[in-house]
C-alpha positions, 0 to 999 in steps of 0.5 A: 207485571208491567214492562221492566218492573215486577211487583214483590208479592209478599214479605216486608216489601210487599207491593213494592215495584222492582225495576230491571233493564230491558234485557231480552233474556230476562223472564221474571217469574210470574206472580202466581208461581212466586206466590206458590213458591212462598206458600211452599217455603212458608211466608217468613224467611227471616234470618235465613241466608238466601242465594238467588244464583241466576238473579235477573229481576231479583224478585225471587231473592230479595243471566246477570249482565252489568246493567242487571247488576246495577239495577239489582244494587239500586233495588237493594239500596231503595229497599234498604235490603241486606243484599250483596250483588256479586257479578261472577260466573254462577258455577264458579261462585258456588265452587268458591264461596265459604257461605252456607245457604238455607234457601237457594233460588235457581232460575238459569236460562232454559236453553242451557244445562245450568240448572242441572250443573248448579244442582250438582255443584250446590251441596258444598255450600248448602246448610243442613236441611236447605231448600232449593227452588228450581225453574227449568224448561224440562223436569229435572231429576237431581237424585241424592242428596236432593229430595223432591218436595213439590213441583208444578208447571205454569205454561213452559215453566216447570218449577220444583222445590227440593230439600237438601238431605246430606 
């Protein structure tokens, strides 16, 4: 990873660089963690509806301020990706969307309780058997209706994959 760029490591856009603005709070998921995640999920997510709820660099799904949203839209345009960038409070979006998601990526700011709050709000917009990936500073234990499938740690980052079991 170089300054303000992250390389997509798998899928249709493998090896393409995604640019993002120099926003201090953005901490793109390291390549090794993303590689582990997609090994857990399986390499193909074709035809699945995915949500990157706290999109920063956008590397996971394809902390948002206007500059980040603009960069995400530009990345989607350059990649010709079927992506909608929504500028909204993440929890308000989850509470109002009619969409049902098969895969959700949660990577909120670590110095907040947003990971736990998002997990609590998500069930209303999850498809049966959805998978939810979470990065956090501390271990989370969301309980039912989530079942822990895998978890690991890379430095200060804890990451886990949960199955939604309604």
